[in-house]
C-alpha positions, 0 to 999 in steps of 0.5 A: 258734826256741825254745831247745829246738828250736834245741838239737835242730837243732844237737845232734841234727840232727833237723830233716829232712823229705821230697820227694814225687818221685824226680827232681832240680830239672832233671828228671834221675834222682836218686841216693842221696846227692844233696844236697837241693833248695830245695823239699826244704829248705823242707819239711825246715825245717817238719817239726818244726813240723808235728808241733806242729801235728798235736798228737801221735802214737803211737810206738815207740822201740827201743834195743839197748843191749847184746849181749843187751838191748833197751829198747822204749818204746811209747806216745803223746806230746802234743807241744803239752803236752810230756807222754807215756806209755809201756810200757817193756819191757826184753827179754833174749836170754839167757833172763831174763824181760822187765822191764815198767814203765809210764812217764809223762814230761815234760821235767822229770820221770818217773813209774815204775809197774807195778814188781814189789814197789813196792806192798809196799815202799812200804806198809812206808814208810807209802805203801800207796796209791802206784802211781808213784814220781816223779823228776827227768829225768837226761840229763846225765852226773854225776860218779858215773854216766851219763845214764839211757837211758830219760830220754835217749830221752824227751827226744829224743822230746819234742824232735821238735816246734817252734813255728816253722819252721827256716831252709831255708838251714840244710839246703841247705849242711849236708850233708843228702841224699836217700836214696830211698824205702822202706816202713815199717809199710806206709807209703811214706816218703822217706829223708833223711840228715844229718851224723853218720850220722842218717836220717829217714823221712817219709810220702811222702803226708802230709809227717809224720815217720815214723821217726828213727834216730840213734846215742847219743853215746859208746854205739855203738848206734842208737836208732829212733823210729817215729811213727804216727797223728799227731793230738791227744793228751790224756795225764793224769799220775798223780794226786798221791795215787797218786804218791810222790817217789823222793827220799823213798824212796831205798832203795826206788828204789835196790832197784827200779832207779828 
């Protein structure tokens, strides 16, 4: 199993999947909280590889990180190339206007565009044609601050794929449970629970990941990732002539919250 996929299983417990039925191996009626069966464990083990095989998906990520704040990422991801694009919208319940930005991201870098005042600020610094600032991904807390939430979200999203299956045995005795079925975006899904209170919904007819919910460590709020329309995606990153390094304009990046 590749190192990235292994971290996913150990640290985030994302390798979860479905059952197409509502009965146990012995034919009895199942109850929410029942352990997964051997058949389910085999499908669970292949779930992340299935995302890789399909190539990509559309996604919506929601993170209510404060009493009045909600961050929503809406876009597409190419699992094979580890690249995504999204519109990032921060909305507020206290009357403040929404903050809307365009993001491109890889495991190493984030491009931020559509930032009010960016063009004027960069024009004064000698970069009038630049539409995006590029910066390294920050997902590990430094001495002077916490990881950037948007970077944590894009990292979890990109980690929802793997080149190989996991070992089904890891799911049989690992506290994974069957939690019933429900509809998500008009799709019937099967729910599974994992250690740490995480849940996964998988399309009951297509065996693909539909939704993953997890709690951000030490933050106390849930992040929900919903995938749809699985298939090949091609995402072109912003051209070099449209991009400036955020480190070259630290005052501008700080002023605009990049």
